[in-house]
C-alpha positions as CSV (number, residue, x, y, z in Angstrom):
1,M,-125.2,119.7,82.3
2,R,-127.2,119.4,85.7
3,S,-128.3,123.0,87.3
4,I,-130.8,124.1,89.2
5,Y,-134.0,126.1,88.0
6,F,-136.1,128.5,89.9
7,E,-139.8,129.6,89.1
8,N,-143.0,130.5,90.5
9,G,-141.5,129.6,93.9
10,K,-140.4,125.8,92.8
11,I,-137.1,124.3,92.8
12,D,-136.1,121.9,89.7
13,F,-132.9,120.0,88.8
14,V,-132.7,120.5,84.5
15,E,-130.4,119.0,82.3
16,R,-129.2,122.0,79.9
17,D,-126.8,122.5,77.1
18,K,-123.1,123.7,78.4
19,P,-123.0,127.7,77.9
20,Q,-122.3,128.5,74.2
21,L,-119.5,131.2,74.5
22,A,-119.9,134.5,72.6
23,P,-116.7,136.8,72.1
24,G,-114.7,138.0,75.2
25,E,-116.4,135.5,77.5
26,A,-115.3,132.4,79.6
27,L,-116.9,129.1,80.2
28,L,-116.6,128.2,84.2
29,K,-116.6,124.9,85.5
30,V,-118.3,125.7,89.2
31,R,-116.3,124.2,92.2
32,L,-118.3,125.6,95.0
33,A,-121.2,128.0,95.4
34,G,-123.0,130.0,98.3
35,I,-126.6,130.4,99.0
36,C,-127.2,134.3,99.5
37,N,-130.4,135.7,100.9
38,T,-130.9,137.4,97.5
39,D,-131.3,134.0,96.2
40,I,-133.9,133.3,98.9
41,E,-135.6,136.2,97.9
42,L,-135.6,135.6,94.3
43,H,-137.3,132.1,95.5
44,K,-140.0,133.9,97.0
45,G,-140.5,136.0,93.8
46,Y,-137.7,139.5,94.2
47,Y,-137.5,140.7,90.4
48,G,-140.2,138.3,88.8
49,F,-137.0,135.9,88.9
50,A,-137.1,132.5,86.6
51,G,-133.9,131.0,85.9
52,V,-130.5,129.6,87.0
53,P,-129.5,131.3,90.3
54,G,-126.4,131.6,92.0
55,H,-123.9,134.8,92.2
56,E,-121.2,133.7,94.7
57,F,-119.2,131.2,93.5
58,V,-115.2,130.0,92.8
59,A,-114.6,128.1,89.7
60,E,-112.1,126.8,87.3
61,V,-111.8,128.4,84.0
62,E,-112.3,125.6,81.3
63,D,-112.2,127.4,78.0
64,C,-111.5,131.1,77.3
65,P,-110.6,131.5,73.6
66,D,-109.6,135.6,74.1
67,R,-107.5,134.9,77.4
68,P,-106.0,131.3,77.1
69,E,-104.0,132.3,80.2
70,L,-106.7,131.8,82.3
71,V,-107.6,128.5,81.3
72,G,-106.9,126.1,84.4
73,K,-107.0,128.7,87.1
74,R,-109.7,129.5,89.6
75,V,-111.5,132.7,89.5
76,V,-114.3,134.5,91.2
77,A,-115.9,137.0,89.1
78,D,-117.6,140.6,89.1
79,I,-121.2,139.4,88.7
80,N,-122.3,142.7,86.6
81,C,-122.0,142.3,82.9
82,P,-122.5,145.1,80.4
83,V,-124.2,144.1,77.1
84,G,-121.8,145.5,74.4
85,P,-118.8,148.1,74.9
86,F,-119.3,150.2,78.0
87,K,-116.7,152.5,79.8
88,G,-118.5,153.6,83.0
89,D,-119.2,151.3,86.2
90,H,-120.4,147.7,85.2
91,R,-122.6,148.1,88.0
92,H,-124.9,150.2,86.6
93,A,-124.5,149.6,82.8
94,P,-128.1,150.1,81.8
95,D,-128.3,147.1,79.6
96,R,-126.2,145.0,81.9
97,T,-127.1,141.4,83.0
98,V,-126.2,140.0,86.6
99,I,-125.2,136.4,87.0
100,G,-127.8,134.5,88.8
101,I,-130.0,137.4,88.9
102,V,-130.8,139.3,85.9
103,N,-130.8,137.6,82.8
104,H,-127.8,135.5,83.0
105,D,-127.7,132.1,84.2
106,G,-126.1,131.5,87.4
107,A,-123.9,129.1,89.6
108,F,-126.2,126.6,91.2
109,A,-125.0,124.5,87.7
110,E,-122.0,122.8,86.6
111,Y,-120.9,125.2,84.1
112,L,-121.6,129.2,83.4
113,K,-120.2,131.7,81.5
114,A,-118.9,135.0,82.3
115,P,-117.1,137.6,80.7
116,A,-113.2,137.2,80.9
117,D,-112.3,140.8,81.9
118,N,-114.8,140.2,85.1
119,L,-112.8,137.4,86.3
120,C,-110.0,137.7,89.1
121,V,-107.9,135.0,89.7
122,V,-108.0,133.3,93.1
123,A,-104.6,133.1,94.7
124,D,-103.1,129.2,95.8
125,N,-103.2,130.4,99.5
126,V,-106.9,131.5,99.4
127,E,-108.9,128.2,99.7
128,D,-112.2,127.4,97.8
129,R,-114.3,127.9,101.0
130,A,-112.8,131.5,101.6
131,A,-112.8,132.4,97.8
132,V,-116.6,131.8,97.6
133,F,-117.3,134.8,99.9
134,A,-115.5,136.9,97.7
135,E,-118.6,138.5,96.4
136,P,-120.3,139.1,99.5
137,L,-117.2,140.5,101.6
138,A,-117.2,143.1,98.4
139,A,-120.5,144.2,99.0
140,G,-119.5,144.8,102.9
141,L,-116.2,146.7,101.8
142,E,-118.2,148.7,99.3
143,V,-119.4,150.9,102.3
144,S,-116.1,152.0,102.8
145,Q,-115.5,153.2,99.2
146,Q,-118.8,155.1,99.4
147,I,-118.4,156.7,102.8
148,H,-114.9,158.5,103.7
149,I,-114.9,156.6,107.5
150,I,-112.4,158.2,109.9
151,G,-111.5,156.8,113.1
152,D,-113.6,158.6,115.7
153,M,-116.9,158.1,113.7
154,R,-119.8,156.5,115.7
155,V,-120.4,153.7,113.0
156,M,-123.3,151.2,113.7
157,V,-124.3,148.0,111.6
158,L,-127.8,146.6,111.9
159,G,-128.4,143.1,111.5
160,D,-126.2,140.0,112.5
161,G,-127.1,138.1,109.3
162,K,-124.2,137.1,107.1
163,L,-124.4,140.5,105.2
164,G,-123.9,142.1,108.6
165,L,-121.3,140.4,109.5
166,L,-119.1,140.6,106.4
167,T,-120.2,144.8,106.8
168,A,-118.6,144.8,110.5
169,L,-115.9,143.0,109.9
170,A,-114.9,145.1,106.9
171,L,-115.8,148.3,108.8
172,K,-113.6,147.5,111.5
173,L,-110.5,147.7,109.0
174,Y,-111.4,151.5,108.9
175,N,-112.7,152.2,112.4
176,P,-112.1,150.5,115.6
177,N,-115.4,151.2,117.1
178,V,-117.5,149.7,114.9
179,L,-120.9,148.5,116.8
180,L,-122.7,145.4,115.3
181,V,-126.1,145.4,116.7
182,G,-128.4,141.9,116.1
183,K,-130.3,139.3,118.1
184,H,-128.0,136.2,117.8
185,E,-125.4,135.9,120.7
186,D,-123.7,133.0,118.7
187,K,-123.6,135.3,115.2
188,L,-122.2,138.2,117.4
189,A,-119.3,136.0,118.7
190,I,-117.9,135.6,115.2
191,A,-117.7,139.3,114.9
192,A,-116.5,139.8,118.7
193,K,-113.6,137.4,118.3
194,Q,-112.3,139.4,115.5
195,G,-112.6,142.9,117.6
196,V,-116.1,144.3,116.7
197,N,-117.7,145.6,119.6
198,T,-121.2,144.0,119.7
199,Y,-124.8,144.6,121.6
200,C,-127.2,141.5,121.5
201,L,-131.0,142.4,121.5
202,S,-133.4,140.2,123.4
203,D,-136.5,141.5,121.0
204,P,-136.2,143.7,117.6
205,E,-138.8,146.2,119.6
206,E,-135.8,146.6,122.1
207,L,-134.6,148.6,119.3
208,T,-137.0,151.8,120.1
209,A,-136.0,152.2,123.8
210,L,-132.4,151.8,122.9
211,S,-132.4,154.6,120.5
212,E,-133.8,157.0,123.1
213,K,-131.0,156.4,125.6
214,W,-128.2,155.9,123.1
215,D,-125.9,159.1,121.7
216,K,-126.9,159.0,117.9
217,F,-124.5,157.5,115.3
218,D,-122.7,159.3,112.2
219,L,-123.4,156.4,110.2
220,V,-125.8,153.5,110.5
221,V,-125.2,150.6,108.2
222,E,-128.9,148.8,107.6
223,A,-128.4,145.0,106.9
224,T,-131.1,143.5,109.0
225,G,-132.8,142.2,106.0
226,S,-136.1,143.5,107.0
227,E,-138.3,145.6,105.4
228,K,-138.9,147.5,108.6
229,G,-135.0,147.4,109.0
230,I,-134.6,151.5,107.3
231,N,-136.8,153.2,110.3
232,Y,-134.9,151.6,112.9
233,A,-131.8,153.0,111.3
234,L,-133.5,156.6,111.4
235,D,-134.4,156.5,115.0
236,F,-130.2,155.9,115.3
237,V,-128.8,158.1,112.9
238,R,-127.8,161.8,114.2
239,P,-129.2,164.8,111.9
240,E,-127.3,165.2,108.9
241,G,-125.8,161.5,109.1
242,T,-126.0,158.9,106.8
243,I,-127.7,155.4,106.5
244,V,-126.1,153.0,104.1
245,A,-129.0,150.8,103.2
246,K,-128.1,147.2,102.2
247,T,-131.3,145.1,102.8
248,T,-133.4,143.9,99.5
249,S,-136.5,142.3,100.3
250,H,-139.3,141.4,98.1
251,L,-141.7,143.2,100.8
252,P,-141.7,147.1,100.2
253,S,-140.7,149.5,102.8
254,S,-142.4,152.9,104.5
255,I,-139.9,155.6,105.4
256,N,-140.5,158.1,108.0
257,L,-140.0,161.0,105.4
258,A,-140.6,164.0,107.9
259,K,-137.8,162.6,109.9
260,L,-135.6,162.2,107.1
261,V,-136.6,165.5,105.9
262,V,-136.2,167.6,109.2
263,D,-132.7,165.8,110.3
264,E,-131.7,166.5,106.9
265,I,-130.5,162.3,106.9
266,S,-128.8,160.9,103.8
267,I,-129.8,157.3,102.6
268,V,-127.3,155.9,100.5
269,G,-127.9,152.7,98.5
270,S,-125.1,149.8,98.3
271,R,-124.9,146.7,96.9
272,C,-122.2,145.3,94.6
273,G,-118.2,145.6,95.7
274,D,-115.2,145.3,94.2
275,I,-114.1,141.4,93.8
276,G,-110.5,142.3,93.6
277,L,-110.5,144.1,97.2
278,A,-112.2,141.3,98.5
279,L,-109.7,139.3,97.3
280,N,-106.8,141.1,98.5
281,V,-108.2,141.2,102.1
282,L,-108.5,137.1,102.1
283,E,-105.1,136.8,100.6
284,Q,-103.5,138.9,103.1
285,G,-105.8,136.8,105.7
286,I,-107.2,140.3,107.4
287,I,-110.6,138.7,107.6
288,D,-111.3,135.0,108.8
289,V,-114.6,134.4,107.3
290,S,-114.5,130.6,108.5
291,G,-116.7,131.3,111.2
292,L,-119.8,132.1,108.9
293,I,-120.1,128.6,107.3
294,E,-123.0,127.0,108.5
295,A,-122.6,123.5,106.2
296,E,-121.6,122.5,102.7
297,Y,-123.7,120.2,100.7
298,D,-122.9,118.1,97.5
299,F,-124.7,119.5,94.7
300,S,-127.3,116.3,94.5
301,D,-128.7,117.3,97.8
302,F,-129.6,121.0,96.9
303,N,-132.7,121.0,97.8
304,D,-131.7,120.2,101.4
305,A,-129.2,122.7,101.2
306,F,-131.6,125.5,100.4
307,E,-133.9,124.6,103.1
308,R,-130.9,125.1,105.6
309,A,-129.9,128.7,104.2
310,M,-133.8,129.4,104.6
311,S,-133.8,128.3,108.4
312,K,-134.1,130.9,110.6
313,G,-130.8,132.5,111.7
314,A,-129.0,130.2,109.1
315,L,-125.2,131.4,108.5
316,K,-123.6,130.5,104.8
317,V,-124.5,127.4,103.0
318,L,-122.4,125.9,100.6
319,V,-122.9,123.9,97.6
320,R,-119.7,121.6,96.2
321,M,-120.2,120.7,92.9
């Protein structure tokens, strides 16, 4: 089978054997995959990654000995895979693999494997181009599962990239006054069209002046994608408020620890979420993800697709197998 292989900042097409299934696993034929900022960070050296990336996908089950009823179904998957029996949260299993990220070949290939218990069947009314957003939308919805959000909270999302947009749209389900702050009018318009309040910056340095003028926020979600974002979030959160950190960068961040301590601010890390919840939102049409699609490429044109995804300000680039 054809697959993409990342190593030492290089992207190669390689021929590999189809995955061999262990008990409890399913063989998936990839239909559509999305390029995530995490994939770009992996390419730059995040996690010291070498392997087949890709963790946002919709696929068809080709083989599943333990659950034959899944064969032929379109599915998405929880990307966290515990090794051996584990009764806790799969996302934090100590020996887990993570599809396309940690010791588990991902979806930039014709086939991949995943635990059958990780699979969620996609409803007929959800097209591939929506279903492929299940994993990043679940990450956006995860904030609402970690923090008790009420209608009169002051909530800000910093960053109008793909994850920032999805997070703002997800939080809008719980709080009508979510404010999304970014620097791209066209991206902000995607969220504004679905009822999110927005503010467009002329320059990131404008954040410092705004933080001195605006009332502070109860909750700030940091989704800038920049190692500097956490300190911008600290400037906007009220004393005893909460920051939810979404950025994963290959560059280290320095935190204003004195402000964190003196203002008694809580910082909550947040990554993957409930795939089933995200699929339910997509099935009901509560959030429209179509505006987040930048372009779609054939798998044979993966290098062009990845270059497009790395371009400044790019939205979601999809790869069709």
